[in-house]
DODRENBA-673704 format. One record per residue (C-alpha): residue number from 1; x, y, z. Coordinates in Angstrom, 3 decimals, padded with zeros to 6 digits. Each point is the difference from the previous one (the first is absolute). Layout:
! residues N
{i:NUM, X:X, Y:Y, Z:Z};
...
! end
This chain:
! residues 463
{i:1, X:000.249, Y:-000.177, Z:000.141};
{i:2, X:002.921, Y:002.449, Z:-000.736};
{i:3, X:-000.744, Y:003.633, Z:-001.652};
{i:4, X:001.261, Y:000.700, Z:-003.097};
{i:5, X:-001.343, Y:003.132, Z:-001.311};
{i:6, X:000.592, Y:000.772, Z:-003.469};
{i:7, X:-000.895, Y:002.953, Z:-002.494};
{i:8, X:-002.822, Y:000.480, Z:-002.255};
{i:9, X:-000.232, Y:-002.747, Z:-002.317};
{i:10, X:-001.009, Y:001.738, Z:-003.603};
{i:11, X:-002.728, Y:-001.996, Z:-000.749};
{i:12, X:-002.437, Y:001.790, Z:-002.506};
{i:13, X:-003.853, Y:000.719, Z:001.089};
{i:14, X:-001.534, Y:000.494, Z:-003.312};
{i:15, X:-003.033, Y:-001.268, Z:000.997};
{i:16, X:-001.054, Y:-000.626, Z:003.963};
{i:17, X:-002.141, Y:-002.137, Z:001.448};
{i:18, X:-001.016, Y:000.021, Z:003.969};
{i:19, X:-002.714, Y:000.957, Z:002.101};
{i:20, X:-000.597, Y:002.905, Z:002.322};
{i:21, X:-000.128, Y:-001.662, Z:003.968};
{i:22, X:000.204, Y:001.774, Z:003.255};
{i:23, X:000.892, Y:-001.495, Z:002.807};
{i:24, X:001.014, Y:003.032, Z:006.247};
{i:25, X:-003.222, Y:005.713, Z:020.027};
{i:26, X:-003.196, Y:-002.697, Z:-000.996};
{i:27, X:000.416, Y:-002.750, Z:002.676};
{i:28, X:-003.784, Y:-002.142, Z:-000.894};
{i:29, X:000.437, Y:-002.852, Z:-002.221};
{i:30, X:-001.570, Y:-000.514, Z:-003.393};
{i:31, X:-002.545, Y:-002.106, Z:-000.142};
{i:32, X:001.109, Y:-003.366, Z:-001.474};
{i:33, X:-002.195, Y:-002.709, Z:-000.974};
{i:34, X:003.009, Y:-002.050, Z:001.134};
{i:35, X:000.328, Y:001.804, Z:002.900};
{i:36, X:-003.288, Y:-000.939, Z:001.786};
{i:37, X:001.613, Y:-003.368, Z:000.367};
{i:38, X:000.808, Y:000.366, Z:003.869};
{i:39, X:002.290, Y:-003.261, Z:-000.395};
{i:40, X:002.739, Y:001.942, Z:-001.835};
{i:41, X:000.018, Y:002.671, Z:002.918};
{i:42, X:-000.205, Y:-002.877, Z:003.014};
{i:43, X:002.797, Y:-002.197, Z:-001.635};
{i:44, X:002.499, Y:002.769, Z:-000.634};
{i:45, X:-000.893, Y:002.980, Z:001.918};
{i:46, X:003.384, Y:002.068, Z:-000.246};
{i:47, X:-000.080, Y:-000.767, Z:-003.587};
{i:48, X:-003.349, Y:001.208, Z:-000.359};
{i:49, X:000.629, Y:003.253, Z:002.474};
{i:50, X:003.022, Y:000.927, Z:-001.948};
{i:51, X:-001.805, Y:-000.476, Z:-003.251};
{i:52, X:-002.751, Y:002.231, Z:000.823};
{i:53, X:002.597, Y:002.441, Z:001.243};
{i:54, X:000.518, Y:000.664, Z:-004.032};
{i:55, X:-002.678, Y:002.461, Z:000.307};
{i:56, X:001.974, Y:002.332, Z:001.854};
{i:57, X:002.651, Y:000.259, Z:-002.692};
{i:58, X:-002.229, Y:003.420, Z:-001.408};
{i:59, X:003.063, Y:001.644, Z:-001.493};
{i:60, X:000.487, Y:000.408, Z:-003.743};
{i:61, X:001.665, Y:002.057, Z:-002.277};
{i:62, X:-001.178, Y:001.615, Z:-003.345};
{i:63, X:002.800, Y:-001.004, Z:-002.222};
{i:64, X:-001.237, Y:002.280, Z:-002.763};
{i:65, X:000.258, Y:003.013, Z:001.950};
{i:66, X:003.454, Y:-001.090, Z:001.541};
{i:67, X:001.175, Y:-000.949, Z:-004.042};
{i:68, X:-002.050, Y:002.018, Z:-002.245};
{i:69, X:002.493, Y:-001.443, Z:-003.097};
{i:70, X:-001.997, Y:-003.395, Z:000.560};
{i:71, X:-003.299, Y:001.798, Z:-001.525};
{i:72, X:001.771, Y:000.796, Z:-003.136};
{i:73, X:001.958, Y:-003.815, Z:-000.141};
{i:74, X:-003.306, Y:-001.315, Z:000.626};
{i:75, X:-002.327, Y:001.996, Z:-002.026};
{i:76, X:-002.712, Y:-001.539, Z:-001.937};
{i:77, X:-000.476, Y:-002.801, Z:002.859};
{i:78, X:-001.944, Y:000.231, Z:003.359};
{i:79, X:003.245, Y:-000.075, Z:001.936};
{i:80, X:000.255, Y:004.094, Z:-001.060};
{i:81, X:-003.363, Y:000.165, Z:001.664};
{i:82, X:000.944, Y:-000.973, Z:003.520};
{i:83, X:002.847, Y:-001.667, Z:001.734};
{i:84, X:000.693, Y:-000.581, Z:004.013};
{i:85, X:002.261, Y:-001.569, Z:001.849};
{i:86, X:-001.187, Y:-003.140, Z:001.667};
{i:87, X:-001.561, Y:-000.758, Z:003.409};
{i:88, X:-001.268, Y:-002.592, Z:001.953};
{i:89, X:-001.681, Y:-002.995, Z:-001.024};
{i:90, X:-002.945, Y:000.511, Z:001.704};
{i:91, X:-000.551, Y:002.961, Z:-002.819};
{i:92, X:000.483, Y:-002.276, Z:-003.147};
{i:93, X:-003.365, Y:-000.084, Z:-001.027};
{i:94, X:-001.127, Y:003.372, Z:000.990};
{i:95, X:002.851, Y:001.545, Z:-001.553};
{i:96, X:-000.675, Y:-001.494, Z:-003.363};
{i:97, X:-003.711, Y:000.600, Z:000.154};
{i:98, X:000.453, Y:003.851, Z:000.418};
{i:99, X:003.194, Y:000.348, Z:-002.332};
{i:100, X:-000.408, Y:002.186, Z:-002.912};
{i:101, X:001.686, Y:-002.508, Z:-001.864};
{i:102, X:-002.785, Y:-002.538, Z:000.174};
{i:103, X:-002.531, Y:002.350, Z:-001.170};
{i:104, X:-003.466, Y:-000.111, Z:-000.339};
{i:105, X:-002.583, Y:-002.452, Z:-001.509};
{i:106, X:000.362, Y:-000.020, Z:-003.650};
{i:107, X:-002.115, Y:001.516, Z:-002.805};
{i:108, X:-002.117, Y:-002.978, Z:-001.423};
{i:109, X:001.304, Y:-001.907, Z:-002.623};
{i:110, X:003.676, Y:001.258, Z:001.638};
{i:111, X:002.191, Y:-003.043, Z:001.701};
{i:112, X:001.572, Y:001.962, Z:002.739};
{i:113, X:002.656, Y:-000.652, Z:002.062};
{i:114, X:000.540, Y:-004.070, Z:000.802};
{i:115, X:-001.177, Y:-001.830, Z:003.512};
{i:116, X:003.870, Y:-000.608, Z:-000.292};
{i:117, X:000.448, Y:003.115, Z:002.198};
{i:118, X:-001.424, Y:-001.872, Z:002.946};
{i:119, X:002.459, Y:-002.895, Z:-000.431};
{i:120, X:002.194, Y:000.698, Z:002.941};
{i:121, X:-002.460, Y:002.088, Z:002.368};
{i:122, X:-002.006, Y:-002.841, Z:001.441};
{i:123, X:-000.289, Y:-003.793, Z:000.458};
{i:124, X:-003.743, Y:000.459, Z:-001.799};
{i:125, X:002.617, Y:000.182, Z:-003.334};
{i:126, X:000.937, Y:-003.508, Z:-000.406};
{i:127, X:-003.612, Y:-001.387, Z:001.620};
{i:128, X:-001.244, Y:002.167, Z:-003.438};
{i:129, X:002.437, Y:-001.747, Z:-001.859};
{i:130, X:-000.796, Y:-003.320, Z:000.839};
{i:131, X:-004.204, Y:000.776, Z:-000.435};
{i:132, X:000.231, Y:001.943, Z:-003.172};
{i:133, X:003.401, Y:-001.710, Z:-001.651};
{i:134, X:003.449, Y:002.182, Z:000.019};
{i:135, X:-001.269, Y:001.726, Z:-003.141};
{i:136, X:-003.322, Y:000.169, Z:000.712};
{i:137, X:001.058, Y:002.017, Z:003.142};
{i:138, X:002.182, Y:002.274, Z:-001.652};
{i:139, X:-002.375, Y:000.569, Z:-003.448};
{i:140, X:-002.335, Y:002.060, Z:002.967};
{i:141, X:000.441, Y:003.278, Z:000.651};
{i:142, X:001.702, Y:001.668, Z:002.919};
{i:143, X:-003.016, Y:001.591, Z:000.943};
{i:144, X:-002.701, Y:-003.045, Z:-000.754};
{i:145, X:001.592, Y:-002.009, Z:002.764};
{i:146, X:-000.164, Y:002.605, Z:002.854};
{i:147, X:-002.935, Y:-001.566, Z:001.894};
{i:148, X:001.930, Y:-003.079, Z:000.033};
{i:149, X:003.310, Y:001.155, Z:001.570};
{i:150, X:-000.987, Y:-000.921, Z:003.870};
{i:151, X:003.740, Y:-000.260, Z:001.592};
{i:152, X:003.098, Y:001.848, Z:-000.139};
{i:153, X:003.641, Y:-001.472, Z:000.346};
{i:154, X:-000.527, Y:-003.060, Z:002.788};
{i:155, X:001.558, Y:-003.005, Z:000.931};
{i:156, X:-001.395, Y:-002.356, Z:-003.421};
{i:157, X:002.133, Y:002.328, Z:-002.064};
{i:158, X:003.007, Y:-001.701, Z:001.770};
{i:159, X:-001.205, Y:-003.157, Z:001.521};
{i:160, X:-002.192, Y:-003.252, Z:-000.279};
{i:161, X:-003.330, Y:000.915, Z:001.127};
{i:162, X:000.303, Y:-000.891, Z:003.965};
{i:163, X:003.891, Y:-000.746, Z:-000.229};
{i:164, X:003.244, Y:002.047, Z:000.278};
{i:165, X:001.314, Y:-001.847, Z:-002.431};
{i:166, X:000.717, Y:002.238, Z:-003.017};
{i:167, X:-001.810, Y:-000.045, Z:-003.292};
{i:168, X:000.197, Y:001.550, Z:-003.518};
{i:169, X:-003.295, Y:000.362, Z:-000.953};
{i:170, X:-000.048, Y:001.914, Z:-003.040};
{i:171, X:000.815, Y:-001.666, Z:-003.181};
{i:172, X:001.938, Y:002.700, Z:-001.868};
{i:173, X:002.453, Y:-000.351, Z:003.305};
{i:174, X:000.020, Y:-003.609, Z:-000.415};
{i:175, X:000.551, Y:000.228, Z:-003.959};
{i:176, X:003.230, Y:002.395, Z:000.912};
{i:177, X:001.658, Y:-001.793, Z:002.473};
{i:178, X:-000.097, Y:-002.955, Z:-002.505};
{i:179, X:001.443, Y:002.025, Z:-002.691};
{i:180, X:003.056, Y:000.790, Z:001.854};
{i:181, X:000.452, Y:-002.794, Z:001.625};
{i:182, X:-001.404, Y:000.365, Z:002.996};
{i:183, X:-002.742, Y:-002.380, Z:000.967};
{i:184, X:-001.766, Y:001.177, Z:002.944};
{i:185, X:-000.222, Y:-003.695, Z:001.576};
{i:186, X:003.434, Y:-000.747, Z:-000.390};
{i:187, X:001.941, Y:003.252, Z:001.793};
{i:188, X:000.685, Y:000.435, Z:003.282};
{i:189, X:-001.847, Y:001.833, Z:002.784};
{i:190, X:001.833, Y:003.440, Z:-000.396};
{i:191, X:-000.553, Y:-000.261, Z:-003.986};
{i:192, X:-003.540, Y:-000.893, Z:000.373};
{i:193, X:-000.546, Y:003.042, Z:002.472};
{i:194, X:001.531, Y:002.365, Z:-002.761};
{i:195, X:-002.115, Y:-001.599, Z:-002.699};
{i:196, X:-003.113, Y:000.322, Z:002.052};
{i:197, X:000.787, Y:003.960, Z:000.104};
{i:198, X:001.658, Y:-000.225, Z:-003.788};
{i:199, X:-003.474, Y:-001.396, Z:-000.986};
{i:200, X:-001.489, Y:003.887, Z:-000.173};
{i:201, X:003.624, Y:001.932, Z:000.799};
{i:202, X:000.761, Y:-000.667, Z:-003.334};
{i:203, X:-000.055, Y:001.546, Z:-003.438};
{i:204, X:-002.442, Y:-001.393, Z:-002.420};
{i:205, X:-002.303, Y:000.906, Z:-003.152};
{i:206, X:-003.474, Y:-000.444, Z:-000.736};
{i:207, X:-000.183, Y:-002.819, Z:-003.141};
{i:208, X:-001.934, Y:001.260, Z:-002.874};
{i:209, X:-000.666, Y:-003.056, Z:-001.820};
{i:210, X:-001.150, Y:-001.617, Z:003.047};
{i:211, X:-003.134, Y:002.252, Z:001.033};
{i:212, X:003.276, Y:002.127, Z:001.728};
{i:213, X:000.563, Y:-002.404, Z:002.931};
{i:214, X:003.073, Y:000.821, Z:001.998};
{i:215, X:003.023, Y:-001.693, Z:-001.300};
{i:216, X:003.623, Y:000.401, Z:001.207};
{i:217, X:002.395, Y:000.727, Z:-002.872};
{i:218, X:002.864, Y:-002.263, Z:001.410};
{i:219, X:000.490, Y:-002.301, Z:-003.596};
{i:220, X:003.627, Y:000.906, Z:-000.112};
{i:221, X:000.284, Y:000.635, Z:003.465};
{i:222, X:-000.611, Y:002.817, Z:002.560};
{i:223, X:002.577, Y:002.770, Z:-000.544};
{i:224, X:-000.818, Y:003.089, Z:-001.835};
{i:225, X:001.633, Y:-001.130, Z:-003.141};
{i:226, X:-001.552, Y:-003.776, Z:000.058};
{i:227, X:-003.275, Y:002.033, Z:000.335};
{i:228, X:000.745, Y:002.514, Z:-002.504};
{i:229, X:001.102, Y:-002.831, Z:-002.478};
{i:230, X:-003.422, Y:-001.697, Z:000.633};
{i:231, X:-002.065, Y:003.345, Z:-000.478};
{i:232, X:002.065, Y:000.685, Z:-003.450};
{i:233, X:-000.465, Y:-003.406, Z:-001.283};
{i:234, X:-003.853, Y:000.569, Z:000.282};
{i:235, X:000.243, Y:003.246, Z:-001.180};
{i:236, X:-002.363, Y:000.846, Z:003.091};
{i:237, X:-000.459, Y:003.521, Z:001.346};
{i:238, X:-002.529, Y:001.320, Z:002.396};
{i:239, X:-000.663, Y:003.392, Z:-001.358};
{i:240, X:001.117, Y:002.342, Z:-002.524};
{i:241, X:001.323, Y:002.922, Z:001.301};
{i:242, X:-001.806, Y:002.786, Z:-001.023};
{i:243, X:003.019, Y:002.418, Z:-000.717};
{i:244, X:002.590, Y:-001.971, Z:-001.684};
{i:245, X:-001.976, Y:-003.064, Z:-000.934};
{i:246, X:002.423, Y:-002.238, Z:002.403};
{i:247, X:-001.326, Y:-003.404, Z:-000.041};
{i:248, X:000.501, Y:-000.006, Z:004.026};
{i:249, X:000.139, Y:-002.794, Z:002.747};
{i:250, X:-000.840, Y:000.252, Z:003.670};
{i:251, X:001.380, Y:-001.616, Z:002.555};
{i:252, X:-001.794, Y:-000.918, Z:003.210};
{i:253, X:001.483, Y:-000.244, Z:004.025};
{i:254, X:002.678, Y:-002.610, Z:-001.729};
{i:255, X:001.360, Y:-000.717, Z:003.627};
{i:256, X:000.165, Y:-003.688, Z:-000.565};
{i:257, X:002.076, Y:000.611, Z:-002.859};
{i:258, X:002.340, Y:002.302, Z:001.624};
{i:259, X:000.444, Y:-001.834, Z:003.277};
{i:260, X:000.824, Y:-003.661, Z:-001.606};
{i:261, X:003.188, Y:001.363, Z:-001.677};
{i:262, X:000.988, Y:001.448, Z:003.594};
{i:263, X:002.599, Y:-000.119, Z:002.411};
{i:264, X:-003.137, Y:-000.938, Z:003.094};
{i:265, X:-001.183, Y:-002.485, Z:-002.450};
{i:266, X:003.164, Y:-001.988, Z:-000.631};
{i:267, X:000.487, Y:-000.152, Z:003.562};
{i:268, X:-003.670, Y:-001.610, Z:000.762};
{i:269, X:-001.530, Y:003.335, Z:001.582};
{i:270, X:-003.875, Y:000.344, Z:-001.214};
{i:271, X:-002.463, Y:002.892, Z:-000.646};
{i:272, X:-001.128, Y:-001.712, Z:003.686};
{i:273, X:003.117, Y:000.105, Z:001.807};
{i:274, X:000.160, Y:003.852, Z:-000.373};
{i:275, X:-003.934, Y:001.027, Z:-000.454};
{i:276, X:-001.746, Y:-002.259, Z:002.250};
{i:277, X:002.865, Y:-000.620, Z:002.845};
{i:278, X:-000.599, Y:-002.770, Z:002.894};
{i:279, X:-001.589, Y:002.001, Z:002.659};
{i:280, X:-001.146, Y:-001.292, Z:003.532};
{i:281, X:-003.316, Y:000.114, Z:001.769};
{i:282, X:-000.081, Y:000.955, Z:003.666};
{i:283, X:000.247, Y:-003.349, Z:000.957};
{i:284, X:003.402, Y:-000.600, Z:-001.865};
{i:285, X:-001.317, Y:-001.868, Z:-002.611};
{i:286, X:001.153, Y:000.871, Z:-003.362};
{i:287, X:-001.930, Y:000.759, Z:-003.130};
{i:288, X:000.396, Y:001.410, Z:-003.789};
{i:289, X:-001.234, Y:003.665, Z:000.218};
{i:290, X:-002.312, Y:000.753, Z:-002.640};
{i:291, X:000.112, Y:003.862, Z:-000.386};
{i:292, X:002.352, Y:-000.291, Z:-002.969};
{i:293, X:001.962, Y:003.033, Z:000.661};
{i:294, X:003.329, Y:001.658, Z:-000.179};
{i:295, X:003.304, Y:-002.394, Z:000.777};
{i:296, X:001.628, Y:003.585, Z:001.691};
{i:297, X:-003.066, Y:-000.107, Z:002.167};
{i:298, X:001.400, Y:-003.294, Z:001.889};
{i:299, X:003.851, Y:000.284, Z:-000.505};
{i:300, X:000.664, Y:-001.683, Z:002.794};
{i:301, X:-002.192, Y:-002.939, Z:-000.941};
{i:302, X:001.255, Y:-000.405, Z:-003.679};
{i:303, X:002.790, Y:002.234, Z:-000.595};
{i:304, X:002.303, Y:-000.423, Z:003.002};
{i:305, X:001.272, Y:-003.373, Z:-000.667};
{i:306, X:001.579, Y:000.665, Z:-002.909};
{i:307, X:000.479, Y:004.066, Z:-000.302};
{i:308, X:001.266, Y:000.614, Z:003.836};
{i:309, X:000.490, Y:003.732, Z:-000.549};
{i:310, X:-003.384, Y:001.841, Z:-000.274};
{i:311, X:001.139, Y:003.263, Z:-001.249};
{i:312, X:002.218, Y:-001.598, Z:-002.829};
{i:313, X:-003.083, Y:-002.116, Z:-001.169};
{i:314, X:-002.044, Y:003.485, Z:-000.532};
{i:315, X:003.098, Y:001.801, Z:-001.631};
{i:316, X:000.045, Y:-002.599, Z:-002.185};
{i:317, X:-003.412, Y:-000.414, Z:-000.735};
{i:318, X:-000.319, Y:004.065, Z:-000.541};
{i:319, X:002.982, Y:-000.262, Z:-002.438};
{i:320, X:-001.562, Y:-003.168, Z:-002.055};
{i:321, X:-003.274, Y:002.694, Z:000.021};
{i:322, X:002.056, Y:002.825, Z:-001.407};
{i:323, X:001.709, Y:-001.511, Z:-002.578};
{i:324, X:-003.240, Y:-001.373, Z:-001.277};
{i:325, X:-002.132, Y:003.179, Z:000.716};
{i:326, X:002.674, Y:002.093, Z:-001.980};
{i:327, X:000.228, Y:-001.924, Z:-002.854};
{i:328, X:-004.079, Y:-000.636, Z:-000.407};
{i:329, X:-000.475, Y:003.726, Z:000.161};
{i:330, X:002.509, Y:000.373, Z:-002.890};
{i:331, X:-001.569, Y:-003.184, Z:-002.346};
{i:332, X:-003.062, Y:001.606, Z:000.753};
{i:333, X:000.701, Y:003.590, Z:-000.967};
{i:334, X:001.917, Y:-001.414, Z:-003.408};
{i:335, X:-003.023, Y:-002.468, Z:-000.837};
{i:336, X:-002.353, Y:002.863, Z:000.446};
{i:337, X:001.911, Y:001.989, Z:-002.695};
{i:338, X:000.301, Y:-002.530, Z:-001.937};
{i:339, X:-003.391, Y:-001.083, Z:-000.786};
{i:340, X:-000.428, Y:004.002, Z:-000.779};
{i:341, X:002.569, Y:-000.376, Z:-002.424};
{i:342, X:-001.348, Y:-003.018, Z:-001.662};
{i:343, X:-003.836, Y:001.865, Z:-000.145};
{i:344, X:001.959, Y:002.908, Z:-001.883};
{i:345, X:001.605, Y:-002.647, Z:-002.195};
{i:346, X:-003.417, Y:-001.507, Z:-000.955};
{i:347, X:-001.283, Y:003.202, Z:-000.113};
{i:348, X:002.452, Y:001.223, Z:-003.070};
{i:349, X:-000.992, Y:-002.834, Z:-001.685};
{i:350, X:002.638, Y:-002.641, Z:001.017};
{i:351, X:-001.506, Y:-004.044, Z:-000.409};
{i:352, X:000.715, Y:-002.853, Z:001.706};
{i:353, X:003.107, Y:-001.440, Z:-002.147};
{i:354, X:001.752, Y:003.410, Z:001.196};
{i:355, X:-001.211, Y:000.185, Z:003.783};
{i:356, X:000.207, Y:-004.296, Z:000.898};
{i:357, X:003.341, Y:000.296, Z:001.185};
{i:358, X:-000.725, Y:002.993, Z:002.505};
{i:359, X:-003.165, Y:-001.099, Z:000.892};
{i:360, X:001.222, Y:-003.283, Z:001.262};
{i:361, X:002.506, Y:001.145, Z:001.873};
{i:362, X:-002.547, Y:002.270, Z:001.686};
{i:363, X:-002.189, Y:-002.966, Z:000.746};
{i:364, X:003.107, Y:-001.975, Z:001.274};
{i:365, X:000.956, Y:002.963, Z:002.397};
{i:366, X:-003.395, Y:000.588, Z:001.185};
{i:367, X:-000.465, Y:-004.128, Z:000.765};
{i:368, X:003.339, Y:000.295, Z:002.126};
{i:369, X:-000.989, Y:003.072, Z:001.843};
{i:370, X:-003.079, Y:-001.363, Z:000.740};
{i:371, X:001.259, Y:-003.649, Z:001.119};
{i:372, X:001.964, Y:002.058, Z:002.706};
{i:373, X:-002.048, Y:002.588, Z:000.906};
{i:374, X:-003.238, Y:-001.770, Z:000.615};
{i:375, X:001.514, Y:-002.302, Z:002.199};
{i:376, X:-000.787, Y:000.616, Z:003.253};
{i:377, X:003.643, Y:-000.008, Z:002.427};
{i:378, X:002.364, Y:-000.459, Z:-002.843};
{i:379, X:002.368, Y:001.796, Z:001.653};
{i:380, X:000.041, Y:-002.169, Z:003.063};
{i:381, X:-001.051, Y:-003.293, Z:-002.062};
{i:382, X:002.691, Y:000.024, Z:-002.707};
{i:383, X:001.393, Y:003.460, Z:-000.564};
{i:384, X:002.792, Y:-001.133, Z:-002.221};
{i:385, X:-002.569, Y:-001.287, Z:-002.589};
{i:386, X:-001.891, Y:003.233, Z:000.457};
{i:387, X:003.202, Y:001.894, Z:-000.984};
{i:388, X:000.498, Y:-002.397, Z:-002.756};
{i:389, X:-003.301, Y:000.588, Z:-001.433};
{i:390, X:-000.089, Y:003.652, Z:000.162};
{i:391, X:003.848, Y:000.597, Z:-001.419};
{i:392, X:-001.369, Y:-002.204, Z:-003.131};
{i:393, X:-003.168, Y:001.876, Z:-000.347};
{i:394, X:002.483, Y:003.511, Z:-000.238};
{i:395, X:002.064, Y:-001.792, Z:-002.496};
{i:396, X:-003.095, Y:-000.915, Z:-001.733};
{i:397, X:-001.784, Y:003.375, Z:-000.244};
{i:398, X:002.840, Y:001.770, Z:-000.540};
{i:399, X:000.384, Y:-002.146, Z:-003.060};
{i:400, X:-003.568, Y:000.506, Z:-001.217};
{i:401, X:000.741, Y:003.853, Z:000.648};
{i:402, X:003.211, Y:000.275, Z:-002.125};
{i:403, X:-002.277, Y:-001.950, Z:-002.795};
{i:404, X:-002.695, Y:002.368, Z:000.508};
{i:405, X:002.093, Y:003.178, Z:-000.561};
{i:406, X:001.294, Y:-001.232, Z:-003.372};
{i:407, X:-003.485, Y:-000.896, Z:-001.051};
{i:408, X:-000.965, Y:003.511, Z:000.933};
{i:409, X:002.808, Y:001.658, Z:-001.416};
{i:410, X:-001.131, Y:-001.824, Z:-003.457};
{i:411, X:-003.580, Y:001.672, Z:000.206};
{i:412, X:001.362, Y:002.732, Z:000.851};
{i:413, X:-001.875, Y:000.537, Z:003.506};
{i:414, X:002.293, Y:002.698, Z:001.798};
{i:415, X:-001.781, Y:-000.355, Z:003.279};
{i:416, X:-002.560, Y:-002.307, Z:002.110};
{i:417, X:-002.871, Y:001.249, Z:002.528};
{i:418, X:001.106, Y:-001.686, Z:003.418};
{i:419, X:-002.924, Y:-000.179, Z:002.575};
{i:420, X:-000.166, Y:001.226, Z:003.140};
{i:421, X:-000.233, Y:-002.713, Z:002.523};
{i:422, X:001.375, Y:001.821, Z:003.347};
{i:423, X:-003.390, Y:-001.088, Z:001.945};
{i:424, X:-002.047, Y:-002.924, Z:-000.584};
{i:425, X:-002.822, Y:002.808, Z:-001.123};
{i:426, X:002.025, Y:001.368, Z:-002.507};
{i:427, X:001.225, Y:-003.555, Z:-001.556};
{i:428, X:-004.037, Y:-000.941, Z:-000.302};
{i:429, X:-000.559, Y:002.937, Z:-001.887};
{i:430, X:002.930, Y:-000.794, Z:-002.466};
{i:431, X:-001.568, Y:-003.464, Z:-000.730};
{i:432, X:-003.648, Y:001.144, Z:-000.144};
{i:433, X:-001.530, Y:-001.505, Z:003.462};
{i:434, X:-002.265, Y:001.745, Z:001.855};
{i:435, X:-000.003, Y:-001.303, Z:003.389};
{i:436, X:-003.228, Y:001.780, Z:001.009};
{i:437, X:-001.889, Y:-001.695, Z:-002.699};
{i:438, X:001.492, Y:-003.165, Z:001.107};
{i:439, X:-000.657, Y:000.479, Z:003.672};
{i:440, X:-003.499, Y:001.152, Z:-000.321};
{i:441, X:-001.055, Y:-003.214, Z:-002.082};
{i:442, X:001.855, Y:-002.218, Z:002.213};
{i:443, X:-002.326, Y:001.411, Z:002.871};
{i:444, X:-002.863, Y:-000.146, Z:-001.580};
{i:445, X:000.464, Y:-003.738, Z:-000.801};
{i:446, X:001.375, Y:-000.303, Z:003.613};
{i:447, X:-003.289, Y:001.330, Z:001.174};
{i:448, X:-002.533, Y:-001.572, Z:-002.357};
{i:449, X:001.638, Y:-003.674, Z:000.039};
{i:450, X:002.786, Y:-000.640, Z:002.458};
{i:451, X:-001.723, Y:001.682, Z:002.924};
{i:452, X:-002.993, Y:-001.561, Z:-000.595};
{i:453, X:000.624, Y:-003.348, Z:-001.471};
{i:454, X:003.533, Y:-001.736, Z:000.639};
{i:455, X:000.911, Y:-001.589, Z:003.373};
{i:456, X:001.273, Y:002.347, Z:002.760};
{i:457, X:003.864, Y:-001.169, Z:-000.350};
{i:458, X:000.127, Y:002.487, Z:-002.934};
{i:459, X:-000.623, Y:002.811, Z:001.937};
{i:460, X:002.347, Y:-000.765, Z:002.595};
{i:461, X:002.041, Y:003.284, Z:001.203};
{i:462, X:-002.175, Y:002.412, Z:-002.290};
{i:463, X:-003.321, Y:-000.076, Z:002.560};
! end
């Protein structure tokens, strides 16, 4: 699984084929159909109470406000509308329900967003797949199944029902682990623990020829190069960028991929080791803490045995974060300019035969930027890989801009109008997104449908 980044290949995309696909203190527990089974609470009271505590993890950040260049890079997709940092598992269903990304009921005759967007939010998703079939489920509309979503991330997402034995209930995850020769049933407990997390903390796409079912693109492997090879071989893209016409790829939180090539993975340190540490109850009995949180919050339990100096570890983490963040901001600025330079070339009369190399370099650079920045905690999980990805992205987008400069000169374009993206509001204006209109439409949908007809779990934290 070694990373070996390469420059963009000069594939001619004279004709494109693909699909547009979209993917994101209140302590009372969200209603869960499974949670009404008190056997779980009685059999594993500490685990149950720590799971409830994910409802206290309310903080989140507006990532588009923090990094408004992302609005430009994701223009043409729902990610440009709203993108927040994650928070406690208890909010998974409600946040997906209220997000501008999931939209409203589609107009008559329109498909709308696939129900696959529910897949990692609830144990009702595997249930519905069994009832409807995997493709029958994914062919449904997101809003159409809202009334069926009774529970949020819960015990049966990770364990066999009524047992502490780990499970991998989602078909896309079972298929993916087989692709990389890590069949779940043959792994040790540490790898199984990470695989359970990895069924959702992983990149994926909706497979258009299979009714938009979730698919993890690991046919050739699970690093950025091999996933890119898969997408390029399929000539797949999620949307055409409205300015540059680049066929865009979108990464989704590839934490499992980055972890799998890390020093932690090599030494048998799993997701659970750091984020679900062993704790003790009042009687001194140990249990696994299910309030999934940051490792440094439990430094003594999970870090100290290997990282004896806490301040040295913090300094190392901050250094990795700084190196990644500084490179990311550079890539973003270069990509924004590249998109608009490509747009100017199109406007001047350039065609695919002329623009292919530059467009593909933009595609590949943005893919690596996204594969790095969509991964939560990359600076801790695998900073070396993150830096490599962004360094290669810089090379690729620099190549794209050099090629575009020659094309613009050939077409006698003397200047390019770059957008103001100093704020999220400015970036939205630049790409024609009316947040007020989208918010009003979503509010009307919530009041007419969600508040009246959907289960209580869809409103957790919003009431």
